[in-house]
KOLLUMNU-699025 format. One line per 8 residues: number of its first residue (from 1); their letters; for each residue x, y, z of C-alpha. Coordinates in pm, 1 decimal, decimal comma, padded with zeros to 6 digits. Example, Ala and Ser with C-alpha at 12.3 -4.5 7.8 and 13.67 -1.06 7.14 Angstrom:
<atoms>
1 = AS = 01230,0/-00450,0/00780,0 ~ 01367,0/-00106,0/00714,0
</atoms>
This chain:
<atoms>
1 = MAVPQNKS = -03705,3/-00771,8/-03043,2 ~ -03377,1/-00732,8/-03197,2 ~ -03206,4/-00407,5/-03188,4 ~ -03220,9/-00235,1/-03557,9 ~ -02877,1/-00302,6/-03742,1 ~ -02702,1/-00120,6/-03998,6 ~ -02872,9/00215,3/-03853,0 ~ -02660,0/00524,3/-03749,6
9 = FLKSGHLP = -02534,2/00561,9/-03387,7 ~ -02834,0/00821,8/-03308,0 ~ -03091,6/00604,1/-03490,7 ~ -02999,4/00255,2/-03357,3 ~ -03045,0/00291,0/-02950,0 ~ -03250,6/00469,1/-02726,2 ~ -03105,4/00813,0/-02657,7 ~ -03291,5/00899,9/-02349,1
17 = TLFAAFLY = -03178,4/00616,3/-02186,6 ~ -02834,5/00679,3/-02252,4 ~ -02849,4/00992,3/-02133,0 ~ -03047,5/00894,0/-01828,9 ~ -02749,0/00630,0/-01765,2 ~ -02458,6/00881,3/-01831,7 ~ -02613,6/01104,8/-01557,5 ~ -02672,1/00808,4/-01301,7
25 = FDMSFMVW = -02328,8/00743,8/-01354,5 ~ -02214,8/01062,5/-01332,2 ~ -02329,5/01189,3/-01034,3 ~ -02267,4/00839,0/-00863,1 ~ -01890,9/00862,4/-00950,5 ~ -01867,7/01246,3/-00781,4 ~ -02026,6/01074,9/-00455,4 ~ -01791,9/00773,5/-00482,8
33 = VLLGPLGV = -01450,0/00987,7/-00466,1 ~ -01570,1/01253,4/-00250,5 ~ -01350,0/01129,0/00034,9 ~ -01052,2/01169,1/-00218,1 ~ -01080,5/01575,5/-00232,4 ~ -01217,2/01605,1/00130,4 ~ -00918,8/01384,9/00212,7 ~ -00720,0/01641,8/00378,3
41 = QIGKALHL = -00907,6/01809,6/00542,9 ~ -01097,7/01489,2/00688,8 ~ -00706,9/01389,4/00761,5 ~ -00645,9/01720,9/00975,6 ~ -00982,4/01684,2/01174,3 ~ -00918,8/01323,6/01290,0 ~ -00504,1/01348,1/01297,4 ~ -00454,1/01034,9/01014,3
49 = DPAHKGLM = -00118,8/00929,3/00905,6 ~ -00025,3/00850,4/00554,0 ~ -00095,8/00540,8/00561,8 ~ -00479,3/00553,0/00695,4 ~ -00496,7/00838,0/00450,8 ~ -00460,3/00602,7/00185,5 ~ -00679,9/00333,2/00325,6 ~ -00937,3/00648,2/00360,8
57 = VATPVLAG = -00962,1/00709,1/00001,2 ~ -00921,0/00336,4/-00098,2 ~ -01219,5/00192,1/00118,4 ~ -01519,6/00334,3/-00108,1 ~ -01288,1/00161,1/-00418,7 ~ -01240,4/-00166,0/-00268,5 ~ -01654,6/-00172,2/-00156,2 ~ -01740,6/-00055,3/-00520,1
65 = ALLRIVNG = -01511,0/-00331,5/-00659,0 ~ -01734,6/-00617,6/-00440,0 ~ -02054,4/-00467,1/-00484,7 ~ -02086,7/-00448,4/-00887,8 ~ -02075,6/-00813,3/-00863,9 ~ -02411,1/-00778,3/-00663,7 ~ -02517,8/-00529,7/-00888,2 ~ -02415,4/-00688,0/-01203,7
73 = LAVDRFGA = -02599,0/-01011,7/-01086,1 ~ -02920,7/-00806,1/-01007,3 ~ -02901,1/-00636,9/-01350,1 ~ -02944,1/-00955,3/-01502,7 ~ -03192,3/-01094,9/-01311,6 ~ -03411,3/-00782,1/-01243,4 ~ -03338,2/-00536,7/-01484,6 ~ -03094,4/-00207,3/-01457,1
81 = KRTGIVAQ = -03362,7/00041,9/-01402,0 ~ -03512,4/-00132,7/-01080,1 ~ -03158,8/-00209,7/-00937,0 ~ -03062,7/00123,1/-01018,6 ~ -03362,0/00297,7/-00846,0 ~ -03259,6/00095,0/-00523,3 ~ -02900,8/00145,4/-00531,3 ~ -02962,9/00505,7/-00544,9
89 = VLVIVGLL = -03245,7/00520,6/-00268,2 ~ -02990,8/00334,2/00000,0 ~ -02686,8/00557,7/-00134,6 ~ -02874,1/00879,1/-00028,6 ~ -02985,9/00759,3/00315,8 ~ -02645,6/00702,4/00372,1 ~ -02523,4/00986,3/00275,4 ~ -02779,5/01178,1/00495,7
97 = AAWHLGIP = -02675,0/00977,9/00783,2 ~ -02311,8/01107,8/00752,3 ~ -02447,9/01462,9/00729,5 ~ -02638,9/01409,8/01025,2 ~ -02434,0/01226,4/01250,2 ~ -02091,2/01342,3/01131,1 ~ -01791,9/01145,9/01115,6 ~ -01625,3/01141,5/01487,6
105 = DFRAVQLL = -01341,4/00892,5/01422,4 ~ -01165,2/00697,3/01130,7 ~ -01391,2/00399,4/01161,3 ~ -01683,3/00618,4/01092,2 ~ -01492,8/00733,8/00790,3 ~ -01465,9/00332,5/00671,4 ~ -01861,7/00305,7/00726,4 ~ -01889,6/00560,0/00523,4
113 = GIVLGLAG = -01641,7/00441,0/00264,5 ~ -01870,0/00135,6/00231,6 ~ -02179,9/00334,2/00128,0 ~ -02028,1/00564,9/-00132,6 ~ -01905,6/00237,5/-00260,4 ~ -02234,7/00130,1/-00386,6 ~ -02233,0/00462,1/-00547,7 ~ -01921,1/00349,4/-00703,1
121 = ASFAIALP = -02104,2/00001,7/-00800,5 ~ -02350,5/00219,8/-01039,6 ~ -02115,8/00094,3/-01331,4 ~ -02252,3/-00227,8/-01346,5 ~ -02591,7/-00041,9/-01358,4 ~ -02536,5/00198,2/-01603,5 ~ -02343,7/00021,2/-01872,3 ~ -02577,4/-00271,5/-01907,1
129 = LASRWYPK = -02869,0/-00019,6/-01914,2 ~ -02725,0/00144,0/-02203,6 ~ -02526,2/-00157,1/-02407,0 ~ -02880,4/-00334,2/-02435,8 ~ -02991,9/-00083,8/-02659,2 ~ -02720,1/-00086,0/-02852,6 ~ -02565,4/-00318,1/-03160,9 ~ -02241,4/-00474,3/-03170,5
137 = EHQGTALG = -02092,6/-00191,8/-03438,4 ~ -02186,8/00090,3/-03169,1 ~ -02085,0/-00092,6/-02869,3 ~ -01782,6/00126,1/-02830,5 ~ -01938,6/00471,7/-02845,9 ~ -02224,2/00387,4/-02672,2 ~ -02063,4/00260,1/-02380,9 ~ -01774,9/00547,6/-02395,7
145 = IAGAGNSG = -02053,0/00771,8/-02355,0 ~ -02236,7/00615,2/-02095,4 ~ -01886,7/00546,5/-01915,4 ~ -01784,4/00921,8/-01952,5 ~ -01967,6/00911,0/-01634,5 ~ -01638,8/00918,7/-01493,6 ~ -01659,3/01253,5/-01514,5 ~ -01794,6/01293,4/-01173,2
153 = TVLAALFA = -01529,0/01289,4/-01049,6 ~ -01401,6/01603,4/-01191,2 ~ -01688,5/01774,5/-01037,5 ~ -01583,2/01625,8/-00649,2 ~ -01242,2/01781,0/-00747,4 ~ -01347,0/02068,4/-00833,8 ~ -01624,8/02149,9/-00568,7 ~ -01580,9/01936,6/-00282,3
161 = PALGLALG = -01269,4/02087,5/-00129,9 ~ -01371,5/02439,2/-00141,2 ~ -01702,0/02345,9/-00006,1 ~ -01550,9/02183,6/00260,1 ~ -01345,4/02473,1/00372,2 ~ -01682,0/02721,1/00329,4 ~ -01925,6/02477,0/00482,2 ~ -01757,7/02215,3/00682,5
169 = FTNVFGLA = -01710,6/01860,4/00523,7 ~ -02022,7/01700,0/00686,8 ~ -02240,8/01935,2/00514,4 ~ -02122,1/01806,8/00160,9 ~ -02244,9/01482,7/00230,6 ~ -02578,1/01671,8/00240,7 ~ -02555,4/01841,1/-00032,1 ~ -02441,4/01567,4/-00232,3
177 = ALVMMLVL = -02770,9/01385,4/-00126,9 ~ -02993,8/01679,3/-00247,0 ~ -02810,9/01641,5/-00571,4 ~ -02865,9/01239,1/-00587,3 ~ -03221,8/01278,0/-00498,8 ~ -03290,0/01544,7/-00825,1 ~ -03084,6/01244,3/-01054,7 ~ -03296,4/00991,1/-00895,1
185 = VAFILLAK = -03592,9/01150,5/-01052,7 ~ -03467,8/01192,2/-01355,8 ~ -03363,3/00833,1/-01347,9 ~ -03673,3/00735,7/-01286,4 ~ -03843,2/00934,0/-01580,0 ~ -03596,1/00902,0/-01873,6 ~ -03437,9/00544,4/-01770,7 ~ -03599,2/00191,0/-02009,5
193 = DSPNHPAP = -03480,2/-00109,1/-01974,9 ~ -03432,9/-00256,8/-02318,2 ~ -03653,3/-00519,1/-02482,6 ~ -03333,5/-00724,4/-02532,9 ~ -03304,4/-00804,1/-02186,9 ~ -03225,9/-01194,5/-02200,3 ~ -03458,3/-01412,8/-01981,7 ~ -03335,5/-01450,2/-01575,4
201 = QSIAAYLR = -03131,2/-01717,9/-01537,3 ~ -03003,8/-01888,5/-01214,3 ~ -02714,2/-01728,3/-01019,2 ~ -02466,7/-02046,4/-01065,3 ~ -02536,6/-02006,5/-01444,1 ~ -02476,9/-01641,5/-01452,3 ~ -02132,6/-01723,4/-01224,1 ~ -02034,6/-02014,2/-01511,5
209 = VLALRDTW = -01845,8/-01748,2/-01698,5 ~ -01591,7/-01793,0/-01389,7 ~ -01477,7/-02041,6/-01536,8 ~ -01338,2/-01930,1/-01871,8 ~ -01030,2/-01786,3/-01955,2 ~ -01161,0/-01505,1/-02105,8 ~ -01332,1/-01368,9/-01816,6 ~ -01015,4/-01349,6/-01627,4
217 = LFMLFYSV = -00820,8/-01177,5/-01886,1 ~ -01088,0/-00893,5/-01938,9 ~ -01056,7/-00835,4/-01515,0 ~ -00698,7/-00815,6/-01556,5 ~ -00699,1/-00552,3/-01834,0 ~ -00976,8/-00380,9/-01656,6 ~ -00806,3/-00367,4/-01305,7 ~ -00502,7/-00187,2/-01502,7
225 = TFGGFVGL = -00740,3/00072,4/-01694,1 ~ -00934,1/00153,9/-01457,5 ~ -00795,6/00081,2/-01139,5 ~ -00554,4/00306,4/-01269,6 ~ -00776,9/00559,3/-01310,0 ~ -00985,5/00599,8/-01018,2 ~ -00679,3/00465,2/-00780,9 ~ -00555,9/00821,4/-00927,6
233 = AASLAIYF = -00855,8/00994,2/-00910,0 ~ -00917,8/00904,5/-00532,9 ~ -00516,9/00973,5/-00396,8 ~ -00398,6/01302,9/-00610,0 ~ -00566,9/01563,7/-00423,1 ~ -00350,7/01399,5/-00116,3 ~ -00074,3/01308,6/-00341,1 ~ -00016,1/01689,2/-00435,1
241 = HTQYGLAP = -00058,4/01840,8/-00089,7 ~ 00207,7/01640,9/-00002,8 ~ 00435,7/01619,1/-00251,6 ~ 00446,8/01965,1/-00366,4 ~ 00230,9/02189,4/-00077,8 ~ -00051,9/02237,3/-00288,4 ~ -00313,1/02438,1/-00047,3 ~ -00634,5/02151,1/-00063,9
249 = VAAGYATA = -00836,8/02373,6/-00288,8 ~ -00555,4/02402,6/-00508,8 ~ -00476,1/02045,2/-00500,9 ~ -00851,2/01957,0/-00594,6 ~ -00799,6/02151,3/-00949,5 ~ -00459,5/02006,2/-01024,6 ~ -00673,7/01652,6/-00967,3 ~ -00959,4/01791,6/-01164,2
257 = ACVFAGSM = -00708,3/01844,8/-01444,7 ~ -00621,1/01500,9/-01487,6 ~ -00937,0/01315,8/-01379,6 ~ -01136,4/01532,8/-01699,2 ~ -00883,1/01422,4/-01924,2 ~ -00902,2/01033,2/-01798,9 ~ -01299,1/01061,9/-01815,6 ~ -01402,4/01263,4/-02101,8
265 = FRPVGGFI = -01183,8/01079,9/-02332,3 ~ -01321,7/00720,8/-02253,0 ~ -01553,8/00808,3/-02547,5 ~ -01270,0/00843,1/-02755,7 ~ -01103,7/00544,0/-02667,5 ~ -01425,5/00375,9/-02762,4 ~ -01467,5/00548,7/-03066,9 ~ -01119,7/00453,5/-03177,2
273 = ADRFGGIR = -01139,8/00126,9/-03050,3 ~ -01458,6/00064,0/-03255,5 ~ -01274,3/00222,2/-03582,2 ~ -00958,3/00060,1/-03553,8 ~ -00985,4/-00250,6/-03326,4 ~ -00990,6/-00282,1/-02937,4 ~ -00691,4/-00491,6/-02901,3 ~ -00524,7/-00265,4/-03097,1
281 = ALSVFYLV = -00609,2/00078,0/-02934,2 ~ -00570,1/-00137,3/-02568,6 ~ -00208,4/-00207,2/-02663,4 ~ -00095,0/00181,7/-02731,0 ~ -00272,9/00274,9/-02406,2 ~ -00105,1/00037,9/-02170,0 ~ 00252,5/00132,5/-02301,4 ~ 00156,3/00511,1/-02283,6
289 = AASALALV = 00002,1/00456,1/-01939,7 ~ 00346,7/00269,7/-01827,2 ~ 00551,9/00515,5/-01946,6 ~ 00396,6/00791,1/-01775,1 ~ 00381,7/00601,4/-01455,1 ~ 00717,4/00527,5/-01449,4 ~ 00808,3/00838,4/-01531,2 ~ 00594,3/01041,3/-01282,4
297 = SIGLPTTA = 00770,1/00778,6/-01007,9 ~ 01121,1/00946,1/-01023,6 ~ 00988,4/01253,1/-00866,4 ~ 00954,2/01546,2/-01141,2 ~ 01080,4/01859,1/-01010,5 ~ 00799,8/02111,1/-01065,5 ~ 00400,6/02057,2/-01006,7 ~ 00361,9/02123,6/-01413,8
305 = LTLGTFVI = 00569,3/01848,4/-01531,0 ~ 00404,5/01646,0/-01279,0 ~ 00054,6/01757,3/-01368,6 ~ 00113,1/01696,5/-01738,2 ~ 00235,6/01386,5/-01714,4 ~ -00038,1/01288,1/-01483,0 ~ -00241,7/01394,7/-01759,5 ~ -00111,6/01195,9/-01996,4
313 = AMLALGMG = -00112,1/00839,0/-01753,0 ~ -00489,1/00919,0/-01744,4 ~ -00545,0/01020,3/-02080,7 ~ -00398,0/00650,9/-02198,5 ~ -00618,7/00499,9/-01883,8 ~ -00963,2/00674,4/-01964,1 ~ -00909,8/00550,3/-02347,0 ~ -00787,8/00203,0/-02254,5
321 = NGAVFQLV = -01149,8/00201,8/-02037,8 ~ -01344,8/00252,3/-02324,7 ~ -01130,9/00051,8/-02541,7 ~ -01197,8/-00236,3/-02311,4 ~ -01562,1/-00233,5/-02309,2 ~ -01573,7/-00206,4/-02662,9 ~ -01475,2/-00565,9/-02671,4 ~ -01609,4/-00710,3/-02360,4
329 = PIRFGREI = -01989,6/-00724,5/-02501,8 ~ -01873,0/-00874,3/-02818,5 ~ -01735,7/-01138,6/-02628,6 ~ -02006,5/-01177,0/-02359,5 ~ -02316,2/-01026,5/-02489,7 ~ -02597,2/-01221,3/-02305,4 ~ -02404,4/-01208,1/-01965,2 ~ -02319,0/-00825,0/-01996,2
337 = GVMTGLVG = -02469,2/-00744,4/-01682,9 ~ -02283,7/-01025,6/-01492,0 ~ -01931,8/-00930,9/-01635,4 ~ -01991,8/-00580,6/-01620,2 ~ -02000,7/-00645,6/-01278,1 ~ -01712,6/-00883,0/-01240,9 ~ -01494,2/-00688,7/-01468,1 ~ -01627,5/-00354,5/-01308,5
345 = MAGGVGGF = -01508,5/-00530,1/-00975,2 ~ -01176,4/-00584,8/-01083,4 ~ -01110,8/-00221,4/-01164,9 ~ -01201,7/-00102,4/-00873,6 ~ -00959,6/-00399,0/-00652,8 ~ -00690,3/-00232,4/-00900,1 ~ -00827,9/00095,4/-00780,7 ~ -00790,2/-00025,1/-00444,0
353 = YLASSLGY = -00441,2/-00145,0/-00468,7 ~ -00278,1/00157,6/-00627,5 ~ -00486,7/00411,2/-00319,8 ~ -00350,6/00187,3/-00068,2 ~ -00022,3/00101,6/-00200,2 ~ 00045,0/00471,9/-00230,4 ~ 00006,6/00547,8/00104,7 ~ 00193,8/00256,6/00234,9
361 = SKQFTGSY = 00469,3/00337,8/00035,3 ~ 00484,8/00706,5/00153,3 ~ 00467,7/00558,1/00500,4 ~ 00697,9/00292,8/00493,0 ~ 01017,8/00428,4/00221,0 ~ 00901,1/00810,8/00279,6 ~ 00833,0/00833,5/-00135,6 ~ 00539,5/00709,4/-00354,1
369 = QAGFLIFA = 00787,2/00604,3/-00594,8 ~ 00730,6/00204,1/-00549,4 ~ 00347,0/00232,1/-00566,5 ~ 00369,8/00428,8/-00906,9 ~ 00668,9/00154,7/-01084,9 ~ 00473,8/-00159,4/-00952,8 ~ 00125,0/-00050,8/-01111,5 ~ 00350,0/00044,8/-01431,9
377 = GLALVAFA = 00449,7/-00297,2/-01438,9 ~ 00126,6/-00434,2/-01401,3 ~ 00028,1/-00268,6/-01737,4 ~ 00320,7/-00392,0/-01896,1 ~ 00160,2/-00737,4/-01755,1 ~ -00157,2/-00631,8/-01925,6 ~ -00028,2/-00531,8/-02246,5 ~ 00182,9/-00866,4/-02284,5
385 = GLIAVKRR = -00130,5/-01080,1/-02181,8 ~ -00315,0/-00864,0/-02446,8 ~ -00051,3/-00942,1/-02736,3 ~ -00054,1/-01316,9/-02606,3 ~ -00461,6/-01390,8/-02697,0 ~ -00500,7/-01131,2/-02995,2 ~ -00478,8/-01394,5/-03279,1 ~ -00741,0/-01617,8/-03149,6
393 = WRADFASG = -00978,4/-01333,0/-03061,6 ~ -00963,2/-01182,2/-03391,8 ~ -01047,2/-01517,4/-03488,2 ~ -01342,8/-01578,8/-03286,1 ~ -01516,1/-01281,7/-03164,6 ~ -01610,2/-01168,4/-03443,1 ~ -01650,8/-01446,9/-03685,9 ~ -01974,8/-01373,9/-03891,2
401 = DVVDGAPV = -02017,9/-01055,3/-03711,1 ~ -02051,5/-00780,3/-04050,2 ~ -02170,1/-00426,2/-04046,3 ~ -02207,1/-00257,1/-04372,8 ~ -02028,8/-00529,5/-04553,6 ~ -01681,2/-00469,5/-04301,8 ~ -01634,2/-00705,7/-03999,4 ~ -01696,9/-00608,2/-03638,0
409 = RI = -01336,1/-00473,4/-03569,5 ~ -01155,2/-00622,9/-03218,1
</atoms>
């Protein structure tokens, strides 16, 4: 059964599944980055230095990156809904264990970080679940809406620090487990796998995409946009506390403002990519993000200036996430599950690098500047790569794809 063509967005897919994908992704991302907003409190309790704080917030990001490959393969073989249910149950069990047993040392933090990484790997479940319901002309918008689940990081930044101070940070994990139980029920009731799910293939067949240059290019592009977004989301609470002396709750609010910009504008990035082409949109987003990160690296004199610059960076990175995933389904429609896993893994690796490098930069140089500048340079590398392939992509990707008399824009 083919997804209907030439229909409006609201009539072309399955809205309950799109909402379920967003909600599942949203709450999973809230859980994924909990160690960042709670990082000041956990760091004080365990007497962690800047390098260990950086590793603390980076561990869930790296774990989530690697587990996205597993989830992506599972989605293509067993279906997104079934994979999502199993992953959600495992995350709930891990949160309950942290709540019941506590976090006595850094090793326990790392073990919890691995469990939280599975929540971050929900990316490779939610996006294919939504994508397969929508035709090419609506991929940017549909995946932008599902991907706006990045906004869960806003909830973590807003509420986790205050709840940690009032109840103790271990009890925050118990509350998160309760929320995830409710989300699991909603996911079971609302989500439905698309009839367009391709027939399962062997793992070797799925991984053949690794032999394609375009796979690695998409991994590079997303390692910058999503890596920058999640790396900053995980690190900014500690950054604002260390650099400007903000109290944990105030640092959480500042982080929430930045993350809100990046997450809520992801659908805008997808819409812009649908309207003007993903290549053109993504090129602009890279240049803006690189400029903002380079500017903040010099150590701006006031919190307000720094906050505004980070908001600009997160807007560009968030919209860049939407633009990347306007292009991925056009190029890899049949392999969207495994490609979401691979590209999402690269995004997580980028986030791990940024979060950990900021900690090491502060530890060994006394400044965060090197970490920001290197990542700004990576954004320029991605921009150069995009410019190098844009002619071939425009010739190949949209060949023969016409909607309402106009070619699909890439």
